[in-house]
C-alpha positions as CSV (number, residue, x, y, z in Angstrom):
1,M,220.8,181.2,-173.7
2,S,220.0,184.7,-172.6
3,E,217.1,185.8,-170.4
4,M,216.0,188.3,-173.0
5,L,215.6,185.6,-175.6
6,A,213.7,183.3,-173.2
7,N,211.4,186.2,-172.3
8,H,210.9,187.0,-176.0
9,Y,209.9,183.4,-176.7
10,F,207.5,183.5,-173.7
11,M,205.9,186.8,-174.6
12,T,205.4,185.7,-178.2
13,R,203.7,182.5,-176.9
14,N,206.4,180.3,-178.3
15,F,206.2,178.0,-175.3
16,I,208.3,175.2,-176.7
17,D,211.4,177.4,-177.3
18,A,210.7,179.3,-174.1
19,E,210.7,176.1,-172.1
20,K,214.1,175.1,-173.4
21,A,215.5,178.6,-172.7
22,F,214.1,178.8,-169.2
23,Q,215.5,175.3,-168.4
24,K,219.0,176.5,-169.4
25,I,218.6,179.7,-167.4
26,L,217.6,177.8,-164.3
27,V,220.8,175.7,-164.5
28,N,222.7,178.8,-163.5
29,K,219.9,180.4,-161.4
30,P,218.2,177.5,-159.8
31,D,216.6,179.6,-157.0
32,N,215.0,182.2,-159.3
33,N,211.2,181.8,-158.7
34,F,210.3,184.2,-161.5
35,W,211.9,182.0,-164.1
36,K,210.5,178.9,-162.5
37,K,207.0,180.3,-162.7
38,R,207.4,181.1,-166.4
39,L,208.8,177.6,-167.0
40,M,205.9,176.1,-165.2
41,V,203.5,178.0,-167.5
42,C,205.4,176.7,-170.5
43,Y,205.1,173.1,-169.2
44,T,201.3,173.6,-169.0
45,Q,201.3,174.5,-172.7
46,T,203.7,171.8,-173.9
47,G,202.3,168.7,-172.4
48,N,204.7,168.5,-169.5
49,F,202.0,168.7,-166.8
50,E,204.0,166.5,-164.4
51,N,206.9,169.0,-164.5
52,A,204.4,171.9,-164.1
53,L,202.9,170.2,-161.1
54,Y,206.3,169.7,-159.6
55,L,207.2,173.4,-159.9
56,F,203.8,174.5,-158.7
57,L,204.2,172.4,-155.6
58,E,207.7,173.8,-155.0
59,L,206.4,177.4,-155.4
60,I,203.3,177.1,-153.2
61,K,205.5,175.5,-150.4
62,I,207.2,178.9,-150.3
63,D,203.9,181.0,-150.4
64,I,200.4,179.8,-151.2
65,N,199.5,183.3,-152.5
66,F,202.6,183.5,-154.8
67,F,200.4,183.3,-157.9
68,T,197.6,185.7,-156.9
69,Q,200.3,188.3,-156.1
70,T,201.6,188.2,-159.6
71,D,201.4,191.5,-161.5
72,I,199.7,190.0,-164.6
73,E,200.1,193.3,-166.6
74,T,203.8,193.5,-166.1
75,E,204.5,189.8,-166.7
76,D,202.5,189.9,-169.9
77,C,201.1,186.4,-169.9
78,P,197.5,185.7,-170.8
79,Y,196.7,183.3,-168.0
80,R,193.0,183.8,-168.5
81,D,193.3,183.2,-172.2
82,L,195.2,179.9,-171.5
83,I,192.5,178.8,-169.1
84,A,189.8,179.6,-171.7
85,E,191.7,177.6,-174.3
86,I,191.9,174.6,-172.0
87,E,188.2,174.9,-171.1
88,S,187.0,175.4,-174.7
89,K,189.0,172.6,-176.4
90,T,187.4,169.8,-174.5
91,D,185.3,168.7,-171.6
92,Y,188.1,168.4,-169.2
93,S,186.0,167.1,-166.4
94,E,187.5,163.6,-166.9
95,D,190.9,164.7,-168.3
96,F,193.4,164.6,-165.5
97,E,196.1,166.5,-167.3
98,K,193.9,169.3,-168.5
99,M,192.4,169.6,-165.0
100,I,195.8,169.9,-163.5
101,N,196.9,172.6,-166.0
102,A,193.7,174.5,-165.4
103,G,194.1,174.2,-161.6
104,I,197.6,175.7,-161.9
105,L,196.6,178.5,-164.1
106,W,193.5,179.3,-162.0
107,A,195.8,179.9,-159.1
108,Y,196.6,183.3,-160.6
109,Y,193.0,184.4,-160.3
110,D,191.2,182.4,-157.6
111,L,192.7,179.9,-155.3
112,S,189.3,178.4,-154.4
113,V,188.7,177.4,-158.1
114,S,192.2,176.1,-158.3
115,F,191.6,174.0,-155.2
116,E,188.4,172.6,-156.5
117,L,190.0,171.6,-159.8
118,F,192.9,169.8,-157.9
119,K,190.3,168.0,-155.7
120,R,188.5,166.8,-158.8
121,A,191.8,165.7,-160.4
122,Q,192.6,163.7,-157.2
123,K,189.3,161.8,-157.7
124,I,190.5,160.7,-161.1
125,N,194.1,159.8,-159.9
126,P,194.1,159.4,-156.2
127,G,197.6,158.1,-156.1
128,Q,199.3,161.1,-157.5
129,K,201.7,162.1,-154.7
130,Q,202.4,165.7,-155.7
131,L,198.7,166.4,-156.0
132,S,198.1,165.1,-152.6
133,E,200.8,167.4,-151.2
134,I,199.3,170.4,-153.0
135,L,195.8,169.6,-151.6
136,Q,197.3,169.3,-148.1
137,I,199.0,172.8,-148.4
138,Y,195.7,174.3,-149.7
139,E,193.7,172.8,-146.9
140,K,196.2,173.9,-144.2
141,E,196.9,177.3,-145.5
142,L,193.5,178.4,-146.9
143,E,191.1,177.3,-144.3
144,P,191.5,180.0,-141.7
145,V,192.6,182.9,-144.0
146,T,191.1,185.1,-146.6
147,I,191.6,183.9,-150.1
148,I,192.9,186.5,-152.6
149,K,190.9,186.6,-155.7
150,R,191.7,188.4,-159.0
151,S,189.0,189.7,-161.2
152,S,189.0,189.1,-164.9
153,A,190.4,192.6,-165.3
154,G,193.4,191.6,-163.2
155,N,192.5,193.5,-160.1
156,I,192.9,191.8,-156.8
157,N,189.8,191.5,-154.6
158,S,189.6,190.0,-151.1
159,G,186.9,187.4,-150.4
160,K,186.3,184.9,-147.6
161,K,186.7,181.2,-148.4
162,N,183.3,179.6,-148.7
């Protein structure tokens, strides 16, 4: 399956077909983090939150700020719209899967919000191993440094962790 077709599916928000296409691409390009990031977003939209969580963990092990450094305009993905959709559909305060998906997507804008969502998710499911690893990375990497925040307009702002 071609990269162009996979990208077309993604850009038209056909996340089911995009997911399949990105999976095939990654068979031949397993180290391509750009395609992994897109596949991860597809997983958040197709009910495969465990796979999304796995890829998220893999990517933040490389660089915790990987998501906030994304050029949202160039990548043409409405992360903020996807967050709003999750938040408007249901009170996700007790919905582990939705909280995980929102935490992953919030990483594109504000790591501190993402961190808080993951901490709340851990209270619901304290035995989830990948989530525990994610929280350890957040705690280790974010404590002494400045967290990069992105405004709703997509601009990057620097702010100290509270």
